[in-house]
N, CA, C and O atoms as a GROMACS GRO file, in nm:
protein
  416
    1MET      N    1  -1.305  -0.076  -1.732
    1MET     CA    2  -1.247  -0.130  -1.611
    1MET      C    3  -1.210  -0.276  -1.634
    1MET      O    4  -1.287  -0.351  -1.693
    2ALA      N    5  -1.093  -0.315  -1.585
    2ALA     CA    6  -1.047  -0.452  -1.602
    2ALA      C    7  -1.126  -0.546  -1.512
    2ALA      O    8  -1.157  -0.513  -1.398
    3GLY      N    9  -1.156  -0.663  -1.565
    3GLY     CA   10  -1.232  -0.760  -1.486
    3GLY      C   11  -1.154  -0.883  -1.451
    3GLY      O   12  -1.212  -0.984  -1.411
    4HIS      N   13  -1.021  -0.877  -1.465
    4HIS     CA   14  -0.940  -0.996  -1.442
    4HIS      C   15  -0.855  -0.988  -1.317
    4HIS      O   16  -0.771  -1.075  -1.297
    5GLY      N   17  -0.872  -0.889  -1.233
    5GLY     CA   18  -0.804  -0.880  -1.105
    5GLY      C   19  -0.658  -0.838  -1.116
    5GLY      O   20  -0.616  -0.774  -1.212
    6TRP      N   21  -0.584  -0.876  -1.014
    6TRP     CA   22  -0.444  -0.835  -0.999
    6TRP      C   23  -0.353  -0.956  -1.012
    6TRP      O   24  -0.393  -1.068  -0.979
    7VAL      N   25  -0.230  -0.934  -1.060
    7VAL     CA   26  -0.128  -1.038  -1.067
    7VAL      C   27   0.003  -0.985  -1.011
    7VAL      O   28   0.029  -0.865  -1.009
    8GLN      N   29   0.086  -1.080  -0.965
    8GLN     CA   30   0.218  -1.047  -0.912
    8GLN      C   31   0.312  -1.162  -0.947
    8GLN      O   32   0.268  -1.274  -0.972
    9HIS      N   33   0.441  -1.135  -0.948
    9HIS     CA   34   0.538  -1.240  -0.978
    9HIS      C   35   0.516  -1.358  -0.883
    9HIS      O   36   0.483  -1.338  -0.766
   10ILE      N   37   0.536  -1.478  -0.933
   10ILE     CA   38   0.511  -1.600  -0.857
   10ILE      C   39   0.589  -1.605  -0.726
   10ILE      O   40   0.550  -1.676  -0.634
   11SER      N   41   0.700  -1.531  -0.718
   11SER     CA   42   0.781  -1.526  -0.596
   11SER      C   43   0.711  -1.450  -0.484
   11SER      O   44   0.749  -1.461  -0.367
   12GLY      N   45   0.607  -1.371  -0.520
   12GLY     CA   46   0.540  -1.287  -0.420
   12GLY      C   47   0.610  -1.154  -0.398
   12GLY      O   48   0.569  -1.076  -0.313
   13GLN      N   49   0.714  -1.128  -0.473
   13GLN     CA   50   0.792  -1.005  -0.460
   13GLN      C   51   0.760  -0.912  -0.577
   13GLN      O   52   0.715  -0.957  -0.682
   14GLY      N   53   0.783  -0.786  -0.558
   14GLY     CA   54   0.770  -0.690  -0.666
   14GLY      C   55   0.630  -0.631  -0.679
   14GLY      O   56   0.541  -0.656  -0.598
   15GLU      N   57   0.615  -0.553  -0.784
   15GLU     CA   58   0.493  -0.476  -0.809
   15GLU      C   59   0.374  -0.566  -0.841
   15GLU      O   60   0.389  -0.675  -0.896
   16LYS      N   61   0.256  -0.517  -0.805
   16LYS     CA   62   0.131  -0.583  -0.844
   16LYS      C   63   0.073  -0.507  -0.962
   16LYS      O   64   0.080  -0.384  -0.968
   17TYR      N   65   0.016  -0.582  -1.058
   17TYR     CA   66  -0.037  -0.520  -1.180
   17TYR      C   67  -0.186  -0.551  -1.194
   17TYR      O   68  -0.230  -0.663  -1.166
   18LEU      N   69  -0.263  -0.452  -1.237
   18LEU     CA   70  -0.404  -0.470  -1.266
   18LEU      C   71  -0.416  -0.521  -1.410
   18LEU      O   72  -0.370  -0.456  -1.504
   19VAL      N   73  -0.477  -0.638  -1.425
   19VAL     CA   74  -0.488  -0.701  -1.556
   19VAL      C   75  -0.599  -0.636  -1.638
   19VAL      O   76  -0.712  -0.623  -1.591
   20ASP      N   77  -0.565  -0.595  -1.759
   20ASP     CA   78  -0.662  -0.538  -1.850
   20ASP      C   79  -0.738  -0.650  -1.922
   20ASP      O   80  -0.861  -0.647  -1.931
   21HIS      N   81  -0.662  -0.747  -1.973
   21HIS     CA   82  -0.724  -0.864  -2.035
   21HIS      C   83  -0.620  -0.977  -2.044
   21HIS      O   84  -0.501  -0.955  -2.021
   22MET      N   85  -0.666  -1.096  -2.078
   22MET     CA   86  -0.579  -1.211  -2.087
   22MET      C   87  -0.549  -1.243  -2.233
   22MET      O   88  -0.638  -1.241  -2.318
   23GLY      N   89  -0.422  -1.271  -2.261
   23GLY     CA   90  -0.382  -1.319  -2.392
   23GLY      C   91  -0.382  -1.472  -2.388
   23GLY      O   92  -0.436  -1.531  -2.295
   24LEU      N   93  -0.323  -1.534  -2.487
   24LEU     CA   94  -0.318  -1.680  -2.491
   24LEU      C   95  -0.236  -1.738  -2.376
   24LEU      O   96  -0.279  -1.832  -2.309
   25GLU      N   97  -0.118  -1.681  -2.352
   25GLU     CA   98  -0.031  -1.730  -2.246
   25GLU      C   99   0.023  -1.616  -2.159
   25GLU      O  100   0.125  -1.632  -2.092
   26SER      N  101  -0.046  -1.502  -2.161
   26SER     CA  102   0.004  -1.388  -2.085
   26SER      C  103  -0.110  -1.305  -2.029
   26SER      O  104  -0.222  -1.305  -2.080
   27TRP      N  105  -0.077  -1.233  -1.922
   27TRP     CA  106  -0.166  -1.130  -1.866
   27TRP      C  107  -0.128  -1.001  -1.935
   27TRP      O  108  -0.009  -0.969  -1.944
   28VAL      N  109  -0.225  -0.926  -1.984
   28VAL     CA  110  -0.195  -0.799  -2.050
   28VAL      C  111  -0.236  -0.687  -1.955
   28VAL      O  112  -0.351  -0.677  -1.913
   29VAL      N  113  -0.138  -0.603  -1.923
   29VAL     CA  114  -0.163  -0.487  -1.837
   29VAL      C  115  -0.137  -0.362  -1.919
   29VAL      O  116  -0.055  -0.362  -2.010
   30THR      N  117  -0.207  -0.254  -1.886
   30THR     CA  118  -0.189  -0.130  -1.961
   30THR      C  119  -0.136  -0.015  -1.877
   30THR      O  120  -0.107   0.092  -1.930
   31GLU      N  121  -0.124  -0.035  -1.747
   31GLU     CA  122  -0.071   0.070  -1.659
   31GLU      C  123   0.043   0.013  -1.577
   31GLU      O  124   0.026  -0.097  -1.524
   32PRO      N  125   0.155   0.076  -1.561
   32PRO     CA  126   0.189   0.210  -1.608
   32PRO      C  127   0.224   0.215  -1.756
   32PRO      O  128   0.236   0.323  -1.814
   33GLN      N  129   0.240   0.098  -1.818
   33GLN     CA  130   0.265   0.089  -1.961
   33GLN      C  131   0.208  -0.044  -2.009
   33GLN      O  132   0.171  -0.129  -1.928
   34ILE      N  133   0.202  -0.063  -2.139
   34ILE     CA  134   0.150  -0.189  -2.190
   34ILE      C  135   0.255  -0.298  -2.172
   34ILE      O  136   0.367  -0.287  -2.221
   35LEU      N  137   0.217  -0.403  -2.101
   35LEU     CA  138   0.308  -0.515  -2.074
   35LEU      C  139   0.234  -0.646  -2.098
   35LEU      O  140   0.113  -0.654  -2.076
   36ARG      N  141   0.306  -0.746  -2.141
   36ARG     CA  142   0.255  -0.883  -2.150
   36ARG      C  143   0.335  -0.964  -2.049
   36ARG      O  144   0.454  -0.989  -2.068
   37LEU      N  145   0.268  -1.005  -1.941
   37LEU     CA  146   0.335  -1.080  -1.835
   37LEU      C  147   0.303  -1.228  -1.852
   37LEU      O  148   0.185  -1.265  -1.855
   38PRO      N  149   0.403  -1.315  -1.863
   38PRO     CA  150   0.377  -1.457  -1.886
   38PRO      C  151   0.301  -1.520  -1.769
   38PRO      O  152   0.337  -1.502  -1.653
   39MET      N  153   0.196  -1.595  -1.800
   39MET     CA  154   0.116  -1.662  -1.697
   39MET      C  155   0.199  -1.764  -1.619
   39MET      O  156   0.164  -1.798  -1.506
   40SER      N  157   0.308  -1.812  -1.678
   40SER     CA  158   0.395  -1.907  -1.608
   40SER      C  159   0.475  -1.839  -1.497
   40SER      O  160   0.521  -1.906  -1.404
   41ASP      N  161   0.492  -1.707  -1.504
   41ASP     CA  162   0.570  -1.633  -1.405
   41ASP      C  163   0.487  -1.542  -1.315
   41ASP      O  164   0.535  -1.499  -1.210
   42TYR      N  165   0.362  -1.513  -1.354
   42TYR     CA  166   0.277  -1.423  -1.278
   42TYR      C  167   0.147  -1.493  -1.241
   42TYR      O  168   0.085  -1.559  -1.325
   43VAL      N  169   0.106  -1.477  -1.115
   43VAL     CA  170  -0.015  -1.543  -1.066
   43VAL      C  171  -0.111  -1.440  -1.007
   43VAL      O  172  -0.071  -1.328  -0.973
   44ARG      N  173  -0.237  -1.477  -0.996
   44ARG     CA  174  -0.337  -1.388  -0.934
   44ARG      C  175  -0.298  -1.360  -0.790
   44ARG      O  176  -0.238  -1.443  -0.722
   45CYS      N  177  -0.335  -1.241  -0.743
   45CYS     CA  178  -0.303  -1.201  -0.606
   45CYS      C  179  -0.408  -1.102  -0.557
   45CYS      O  180  -0.492  -1.055  -0.634
   46ALA      N  181  -0.402  -1.071  -0.430
   46ALA     CA  182  -0.491  -0.970  -0.370
   46ALA      C  183  -0.449  -0.831  -0.421
   46ALA      O  184  -0.332  -0.811  -0.454
   47PRO      N  185  -0.542  -0.738  -0.426
   47PRO     CA  186  -0.504  -0.602  -0.468
   47PRO      C  187  -0.405  -0.540  -0.370
   47PRO      O  188  -0.399  -0.582  -0.254
   48PRO      N  189  -0.327  -0.442  -0.415
   48PRO     CA  190  -0.232  -0.377  -0.324
   48PRO      C  191  -0.306  -0.303  -0.212
   48PRO      O  192  -0.418  -0.255  -0.229
   49GLU      N  193  -0.240  -0.295  -0.097
   49GLU     CA  194  -0.298  -0.221   0.014
   49GLU      C  195  -0.300  -0.072  -0.020
   49GLU      O  196  -0.211  -0.022  -0.089
   50GLN      N  197  -0.401  -0.003   0.031
   50GLN     CA  198  -0.408   0.141   0.012
   50GLN      C  199  -0.408   0.207   0.149
   50GLN      O  200  -0.474   0.162   0.243
   51TRP      N  201  -0.332   0.316   0.159
   51TRP     CA  202  -0.317   0.387   0.286
   51TRP      C  203  -0.352   0.534   0.265
   51TRP      O  204  -0.326   0.591   0.159
   52MET      N  205  -0.412   0.594   0.368
   52MET     CA  206  -0.452   0.735   0.364
   52MET      C  207  -0.373   0.812   0.470
   52MET      O  208  -0.365   0.768   0.585
   53ASP      N  209  -0.315   0.925   0.433
   53ASP     CA  210  -0.240   1.010   0.526
   53ASP      C  211  -0.338   1.079   0.620
   53ASP      O  212  -0.426   1.154   0.576
   54ILE      N  213  -0.323   1.054   0.750
   54ILE     CA  214  -0.411   1.116   0.851
   54ILE      C  215  -0.332   1.200   0.950
   54ILE      O  216  -0.384   1.239   1.055
   55THR      N  217  -0.206   1.230   0.916
   55THR     CA  218  -0.116   1.299   1.008
   55THR      C  219  -0.178   1.428   1.063
   55THR      O  220  -0.168   1.454   1.183
   56GLY      N  221  -0.240   1.506   0.979
   56GLY     CA  222  -0.297   1.634   1.021
   56GLY      C  223  -0.410   1.623   1.121
   56GLY      O  224  -0.440   1.720   1.191
   57ASP      N  225  -0.473   1.506   1.131
   57ASP     CA  226  -0.584   1.486   1.223
   57ASP      C  227  -0.543   1.414   1.351
   57ASP      O  228  -0.628   1.377   1.432
   58CYS      N  229  -0.413   1.394   1.370
   58CYS     CA  230  -0.364   1.320   1.488
   58CYS      C  231  -0.320   1.414   1.599
   58CYS      O  232  -0.286   1.530   1.576
   59GLU      N  233  -0.322   1.358   1.720
   59GLU     CA  234  -0.275   1.430   1.840
   59GLU      C  235  -0.173   1.342   1.909
   59GLU      O  236  -0.175   1.219   1.894
   60VAL      N  237  -0.083   1.404   1.985
   60VAL     CA  238   0.018   1.330   2.060
   60VAL      C  239  -0.005   1.355   2.208
   60VAL      O  240  -0.011   1.469   2.253
   61ASP      N  241  -0.018   1.245   2.286
   61ASP     CA  242  -0.032   1.255   2.431
   61ASP      C  243   0.102   1.290   2.494
   61ASP      O  244   0.207   1.255   2.440
   62GLU      N  245   0.098   1.358   2.605
   62GLU     CA  246   0.218   1.387   2.682
   62GLU      C  247   0.215   1.302   2.809
   62GLU      O  248   0.107   1.288   2.865
   63PRO      N  249   0.324   1.246   2.857
   63PRO     CA  250   0.454   1.242   2.792
   63PRO      C  251   0.450   1.149   2.670
   63PRO      O  252   0.367   1.059   2.661
   64ILE      N  253   0.543   1.173   2.578
   64ILE     CA  254   0.548   1.093   2.456
   64ILE      C  255   0.608   0.956   2.488
   64ILE      O  256   0.724   0.946   2.526
   65ILE      N  257   0.528   0.854   2.471
   65ILE     CA  258   0.572   0.716   2.488
   65ILE      C  259   0.515   0.635   2.372
   65ILE      O  260   0.436   0.687   2.294
   66TYR      N  261   0.554   0.509   2.360
   66TYR     CA  262   0.502   0.425   2.252
   66TYR      C  263   0.350   0.421   2.259
   66TYR      O  264   0.292   0.403   2.366
   67GLY      N  265   0.287   0.439   2.147
   67GLY     CA  266   0.141   0.433   2.142
   67GLY      C  267   0.074   0.561   2.187
   67GLY      O  268  -0.045   0.559   2.221
   68SER      N  269   0.145   0.672   2.187
   68SER     CA  270   0.085   0.796   2.236
   68SER      C  271   0.024   0.882   2.126
   68SER      O  272  -0.017   0.995   2.152
   69ILE      N  273   0.017   0.829   2.004
   69ILE     CA  274  -0.046   0.902   1.894
   69ILE      C  275  -0.192   0.862   1.885
   69ILE      O  276  -0.224   0.743   1.879
   70LYS      N  277  -0.281   0.962   1.884
   70LYS     CA  278  -0.424   0.935   1.878
   70LYS      C  279  -0.485   0.994   1.750
   70LYS      O  280  -0.446   1.101   1.704
   71TYR      N  281  -0.581   0.920   1.695
   71TYR     CA  282  -0.658   0.966   1.580
   71TYR      C  283  -0.806   0.955   1.618
   71TYR      O  284  -0.856   0.845   1.643
   72LYS      N  285  -0.873   1.068   1.620
   72LYS     CA  286  -1.014   1.073   1.660
   72LYS      C  287  -1.041   1.001   1.792
   72LYS      O  288  -1.138   0.927   1.806
   73GLY      N  289  -0.951   1.024   1.887
   73GLY     CA  290  -0.971   0.972   2.022
   73GLY      C  291  -0.921   0.831   2.047
   73GLY      O  292  -0.922   0.787   2.162
   74GLU      N  293  -0.878   0.757   1.945
   74GLU     CA  294  -0.827   0.622   1.968
   74GLU      C  295  -0.678   0.616   1.935
   74GLU      O  296  -0.629   0.688   1.848
   75TYR      N  297  -0.607   0.529   2.008
   75TYR     CA  298  -0.465   0.516   1.983
   75TYR      C  299  -0.442   0.457   1.844
   75TYR      O  300  -0.506   0.359   1.805
   76ALA      N  301  -0.350   0.517   1.770
   76ALA     CA  302  -0.320   0.475   1.634
   76ALA      C  303  -0.211   0.368   1.637
   76ALA      O  304  -0.093   0.399   1.619
   77THR      N  305  -0.250   0.243   1.659
   77THR     CA  306  -0.154   0.133   1.667
   77THR      C  307  -0.166   0.044   1.542
   77THR      O  308  -0.266   0.048   1.472
   78THR      N  309  -0.063  -0.034   1.518
   78THR     CA  310  -0.063  -0.121   1.400
   78THR      C  311  -0.173  -0.227   1.408
   78THR      O  312  -0.223  -0.271   1.305
   79THR      N  313  -0.210  -0.268   1.527
   79THR     CA  314  -0.315  -0.370   1.540
   79THR      C  315  -0.452  -0.314   1.504
   79THR      O  316  -0.547  -0.391   1.484
   80LYS      N  317  -0.464  -0.184   1.496
   80LYS     CA  318  -0.592  -0.121   1.460
   80LYS      C  319  -0.591  -0.066   1.317
   80LYS      O  320  -0.681   0.010   1.280
   81GLY      N  321  -0.491  -0.103   1.237
   81GLY     CA  322  -0.488  -0.062   1.097
   81GLY      C  323  -0.417   0.068   1.068
   81GLY      O  324  -0.444   0.131   0.966
   82TYR      N  325  -0.325   0.109   1.154
   82TYR     CA  326  -0.247   0.230   1.133
   82TYR      C  327  -0.100   0.193   1.112
   82TYR      O  328  -0.057   0.083   1.150
   83ARG      N  329  -0.025   0.284   1.052
   83ARG     CA  330   0.119   0.265   1.042
   83ARG      C  331   0.189   0.400   1.043
   83ARG      O  332   0.129   0.503   1.010
   84LEU      N  333   0.315   0.399   1.082
   84LEU     CA  334   0.400   0.517   1.074
   84LEU      C  335   0.495   0.496   0.957
   84LEU      O  336   0.552   0.389   0.942
   85ARG      N  337   0.510   0.599   0.876
   85ARG     CA  338   0.601   0.592   0.763
   85ARG      C  339   0.703   0.704   0.777
   85ARG      O  340   0.666   0.820   0.791
   86LYS      N  341   0.829   0.668   0.773
   86LYS     CA  342   0.937   0.765   0.788
   86LYS      C  343   0.969   0.826   0.653
   86LYS      O  344   0.991   0.754   0.556
   87VAL      N  345   0.970   0.958   0.646
   87VAL     CA  346   1.005   1.028   0.522
   87VAL      C  347   1.122   1.122   0.550
   87VAL      O  348   1.130   1.183   0.657
   88PHE      N  349   1.211   1.133   0.453
   88PHE     CA  350   1.329   1.218   0.469
   88PHE      C  351   1.310   1.350   0.396
   88PHE      O  352   1.246   1.357   0.291
   89TYR      N  353   1.366   1.453   0.455
   89TYR     CA  354   1.360   1.586   0.396
   89TYR      C  355   1.503   1.637   0.384
   89TYR      O  356   1.578   1.636   0.481
   90ASP      N  357   1.540   1.679   0.267
   90ASP     CA  358   1.671   1.737   0.241
   90ASP      C  359   1.784   1.638   0.274
   90ASP      O  360   1.897   1.680   0.301
   91GLY      N  361   1.755   1.509   0.271
   91GLY     CA  362   1.857   1.408   0.291
   91GLY      C  363   1.906   1.388   0.433
   91GLY      O  364   1.983   1.295   0.458
   92LYS      N  365   1.864   1.472   0.527
   92LYS     CA  366   1.917   1.458   0.663
   92LYS      C  367   1.810   1.466   0.771
   92LYS      O  368   1.827   1.410   0.879
   93TRP      N  369   1.700   1.534   0.744
   93TRP     CA  370   1.592   1.545   0.843
   93TRP      C  371   1.485   1.442   0.810
   93TRP      O  372   1.466   1.406   0.694
   94CYS      N  373   1.416   1.397   0.911
   94CYS     CA  374   1.308   1.303   0.882
   94CYS      C  375   1.185   1.340   0.965
   94CYS      O  376   1.193   1.408   1.067
   95ALA      N  377   1.073   1.292   0.918
   95ALA     CA  378   0.946   1.311   0.986
   95ALA      C  379   0.869   1.180   0.974
   95ALA      O  380   0.903   1.095   0.892
   96PHE      N  381   0.767   1.166   1.055
   96PHE     CA  382   0.684   1.047   1.047
   96PHE      C  383   0.544   1.086   1.001
   96PHE      O  384   0.485   1.181   1.050
   97ILE      N  385   0.494   1.011   0.906
   97ILE     CA  386   0.360   1.029   0.854
   97ILE      C  387   0.274   0.919   0.916
   97ILE      O  388   0.314   0.803   0.918
   98VAL      N  389   0.157   0.955   0.966
   98VAL     CA  390   0.064   0.856   1.020
   98VAL      C  391  -0.036   0.822   0.911
   98VAL      O  392  -0.099   0.910   0.852
   99GLU      N  393  -0.051   0.692   0.884
   99GLU     CA  394  -0.142   0.649   0.778
   99GLU      C  395  -0.240   0.545   0.831
   99GLU      O  396  -0.207   0.466   0.920
  100LYS      N  397  -0.361   0.547   0.776
  100LYS     CA  398  -0.464   0.451   0.812
  100LYS      C  399  -0.494   0.366   0.690
  100LYS      O  400  -0.506   0.417   0.578
  101LYS      N  401  -0.504   0.236   0.711
  101LYS     CA  402  -0.533   0.145   0.600
  101LYS      C  403  -0.676   0.169   0.550
  101LYS      O  404  -0.771   0.177   0.628
  102VAL      N  405  -0.688   0.180   0.417
  102VAL     CA  406  -0.818   0.202   0.354
  102VAL      C  407  -0.879   0.064   0.327
  102VAL      O  408  -0.815  -0.021   0.264
  103GLN      N  409  -1.000   0.043   0.375
  103GLN     CA  410  -1.067  -0.085   0.353
  103GLN      C  411  -1.126  -0.091   0.213
  103GLN      O  412  -1.189   0.005   0.168
  104PRO      N  413  -1.106  -0.204   0.143
  104PRO     CA  414  -1.160  -0.214   0.006
  104PRO      C  415  -1.311  -0.222   0.005
  104PRO      O  416  -1.371  -0.231  -0.102
   0.00000   0.00000   0.00000
């Protein structure tokens, strides 16, 4: 297991990488492939957020209005660590997946 945490481009944009070890002037990552990321361009960051699909355990109140999705009796709102993710099927149909943020 890597003991050097996570890094991301200094801009704060793009993928986060788990550091396997440090080179002289680079972070060495091994997943998804072996990369040497320059320390001048990549800085330490928080680990990526993890989300769990809870759609199958949710209920919808009637009438359907904003905030009418419940998970285990509580409203699944963004302020409580939930999100809706839109997914497309066959390029024209869409559905919403309800996800709960996984605490580290």
